[in-house]
N, C-alpha and C positions, 0 to 999 in steps of 0.2 A: 739597515744599511746607513752608514755615515760617510759622507764625502769630505775628505780632509785635503786642504790646499795649503801648501807652504808659501807664505808671503815674505819670507826673509830675503836678505840680499847676499847671503853667503851660504855656501854648501854646508850641510850638517851631515855628520856620519854617525855610525853605530846607533841607528834610530830603533828604539823599542817603544811599542804602543800598547797600552793596557787599558781595558775598560775598568771603570771604578763602580763597584756595587753601591748603589744608593737608591733609596726609595723613590719611585715605586718599581725600579728596575732591578731584577735579580739576575746577575751574571756571575760567571766564574772567571776571574781575571787571569789565574795562572794557566788556564787551558785555552785562552783566546788572546794570544799575543801575536802581534805583527812585528817583523824585524826587517829593516832595510839597511844595507851597508852605507848608502848615501842617498840624500835627497837634495835636489838642486832647487833653486828659487823658481816658483811658479808650477812646480810639479804637483799633480793631483792624484789622489788615491781614493778608491771606494772600498770601504772596510765593512765587513759583515760581522755582527755580534749576535749570538744566540742567547736568549734568556727568557725569563718569565716576568709577568706583570703582577705586582702585589694585588691580591683580591680586594674587593670592596672599596676601591678608590673612586672618587668622583671623576667624571670625564673632564678633560682639560689638557693643557700643555705643560709638560714636565721637563726638567733639566736632566740631561744624560751627560756624564762626565767621562773624559778620556785623559789619561796621563801619558805624556810623550817624554821619553828619556832620550837625550842625544848629546853629541859632542860637537862643539863649535870652537874653532881656534884653539883646540887642545883642552878645552874646559868642558867638563860634564855639566849639563843643565837638565832641568825638568820643568815641564810646562803643563798646566791643567787647561784642558780645552772643554768648553761647555757647548753642548748641542741641545737645542730645544726640539722635543719630540711631542707631537700632539697625540693624545689618546682620545679618539673621537668615535668610539664604538657606540652602538645603540641596541636596545632591547625591544623585542616585540613578541607578545604572547597571544596564544589562543588555546582553548580547552576543549576536550572531547570526553564523553563518558561512555562506559561500556557496562551494560547490565544484562546478565543472562537470565533466561526463563521468563516466567510470568510476573509482572509487577501489578499489584492490585491494591485497592483501598485497605488501609489498616495493617498493611504488612509491616513486620518488625525485623530488625537486624538484616536489612537488605544490603548485600555487598555491592558497592559501587566503585568501579575503577575509574579514577580521574587521571587523564593524561594531559600534561601541560607542555605545549610546544613553544620553543624559543626560536622564532624565525629571524631574530636579530643577528648582528655580526660579532657579538661579544658574549662571553660566558656570563651567566648569572649565578653568583655565589650567595649562599645563605639566604635563600628565598623563603618568604613566609606566605603561606596560602591561607586565606580566610574563607571559610565555607559558611555562607549565610543560609539560615533556615527560612525558606520561602515556600509558600504553598505550591505544590503539594508534598514537599519533601523536607524532612528535618534531619540534618546531619548530626551524628552523635559527637564527633570531634569538630570543634569550631576553628581550631588553629592547627596547621600542619607545617612543620619545618622541612624544607628541601635543601640538601647540602649544595647541589649544583645542577643547573640546567645548561648544558653546553649549547653554544651557538649552532643553529641548524639541527638541533636534536630535541629530544623530549624526555620527560620524567613522569613515571606513573606511580600513583599511590592508591591503595585500596582503603576506602572508608566505609563505615556502616551507617545506615540511615533508616528512619521510619517513614512510612507513607501515611499521609493524613487519612483519617477514616472517611472523609467526605470527598476524596479525590475522584475525579472523573477521567474517562478515557481521553487521551490527547497528549500533545507534546508541549512541554513547558520550558521557558527560558529562565534558568536559575542564575542570579548574579553571583559572581565570585570576585574576590579581590586578591591581588598579588602585590607584595611589597618586596622590591629589589633595589638595592643601592639607594635607599631613602626615598624612593618614588613609588607611588601607588598606581597600579594598573587595574582597570575594571574589565572583567570578562563576562561573557554569557555562556552558560552551559545548558545543552539541550537534554532534558529528561523526559522519557515517554512512559505513560501509564497505558498498558495494553489490555487491561481487563477491568471491568466495572463490578466484578463479583467480589464479595467478601466472604470470610469464613463463617458460614452459617448453614442452617438447614431449614426444612419446612415440614410441617405435619400434613400428611396427605389426606388423613381422615379426621378433620377437626371437629366433626359432629358425629358422635357415636351414640347409637340408640340401642338400648337393651330391653328385652321383653321381661326381664326379671324385675322384681319389686322388693319390698321389705322382707327381711328375714330369709334372704337367699344366700347360701353358702357356696364357696368355690365357683364363683361366676368368672368365666374367662372371656377375653376378647383380645384383639390385636391392635396395637398402636403403630401406624406406619409412618416412617420418616424418609426423607430424601436429603442427602447431603449435596448442597448446591455450590460449595466453595470451589476456588480455582486450583488448590493444591491438595496433595494427599493428606489424609488424616492418619496419624499413627495409632491413636486410640480415642475413645470418647466415653462419656458417662451420661446417663439420663436419670433424673430424679423427678418423681411424681409426688405431689403433696395431696393427700386424700382429704375430702371434707369430713366433717364430724358425722359419725354414723356409718361410714364406709371405711374398712380397714383392709390391710393385706392379710394373707392367710394365717399369719401369726399374731394378728391383732394390732399391728403397728399402723402408724398414720402415714407412712411413706413407702414408695416402691422404688428400688434402684435397679438399674440395668447397666452393664458394662460391655463395651464392644471393642473390637480391634481395628485393623487397617481398613480404611475406606478410600476409594478413589472418587473424584468428582462425579456427580450424578448417580451415586450408588444409593439404592433403596434398602431400608432396613425395616423388618417387622419385629416389634417388641411384644412378647407375650405378657399379658396382664392377668393376674389372678386375684380376685378380691372377695371379701365377704360383705354383703349388704345387710346391715342390721335394721333396726326399727327406724327407718327414715321415710319421709314422704315421697310420693311419686313426683317426678318433675325433672328439670335440668339442673346440673351442677357443673360449675367451672373448675377444671382441674389444672392448677399451675404446673408447668413443666420447666425444669432447669436442665440445659444441655451444656456440657463442657467438651469443646472440641480441642484435642491436642494435636496441633498442626505442625508440620515440618516446614519451617520458613527459613529465609535468608541463607545463612551459611550452614544449614543443616540442624540448627537448634530447634527444639520443640517449644512452641508457644501455646499457652492455654487461653482459649477464647470462650467466654461464657455467654450463652444465649438464653433468653427467657421467652417462653411462649405459653400457650394453654390450649386446651380443647374442652368441648362440652360433652358431658355424659348425661344422657336422658334415660330415666327409668320409666318405662311405660307400664310395667307389671302385666300380668295375665289374668283374664277373667275366668271364673268357674261358677256358672249359673246353676243353681239348684231350685227346682220347683216342687213344693210339698203341699198337698191339700190338707186343710185343717180338719176335714172329716172324711172318712172312707165309707160311710153308710149312705146308700142311695135307695130311694123307694121307686118301685116299678110303677109305670103308668102315671107318674106325676113329674112335675117340673122341680128339679132339685137345685137349690142354690149351693154352689160349692165355693168355698174360699180357698184361694191358692196363695201360699207363701213363697215368694221368689227371693232367693238369697244369692248374693255374689260372694263366694268364699275365696275368690282369687286374691 
């Protein structure tokens, strides 16, 4: 709104008033015209013009121009009138995050929805959001451009992030930075880690004892696992590296097992079939490599490799044979008999 006062000493007639489009004010002059047949000295009018403000301008006081066409004493005149208009809006931001499901250490491609609120009284155009990677979260995109955050409104963006492997349960304040109209705004974003479980499993029988010994073929036993991770497993594989002298049934030095879908806390029994060749009795450490193919983040499958081991103890079996060295005994006398005791186990 503009208040126009005529300070002349003579009546003016055929008055036409037009707004002039000049930065930062964007108005349409041919549709916003005021006409008055006559204006007398001291007369005052309140005029309303509708327009837009050029984006990305600094706050301050700007000149708005009006052209007044009129006739005085039979002569047509034009006068430019300058009106100073302050643009004194302000910006104020805060941020919120939204993460669905379980958030756990080592998670990859986690979708995080960031919502930036503008509680100021002016629109923010061409906003730049800087996402800092701070424990326990690492954002994949460091810079995000936002076209506009309207006053009293918000704007949401979805980013992906990885969670640190050593993250602990808790709520963390993550610093963010916003750049708008050449000014930096510092924000804090709350991120919660709600699980301390990672994608891994555990061998339930880490000490396996067999009664078989050297030169035993087709020896079978079960290796028991439990999956302790927080999310479903789409598939997994287990690889056992056998020590020298122990082979799989085809003579190879490794055993492979492949499994399908697992839910958290699922137990698995893996059948093992080996040949024990000419080896010594005792304990052997068997390295185990497990690859968990987990469904993470936005549904992508991430492969996590875990290394473990178990001990395999070969006790063998005893077979005692007692054989006398002589079978001839004399009646009525004391006979000395030599016994040969042999363990053929």
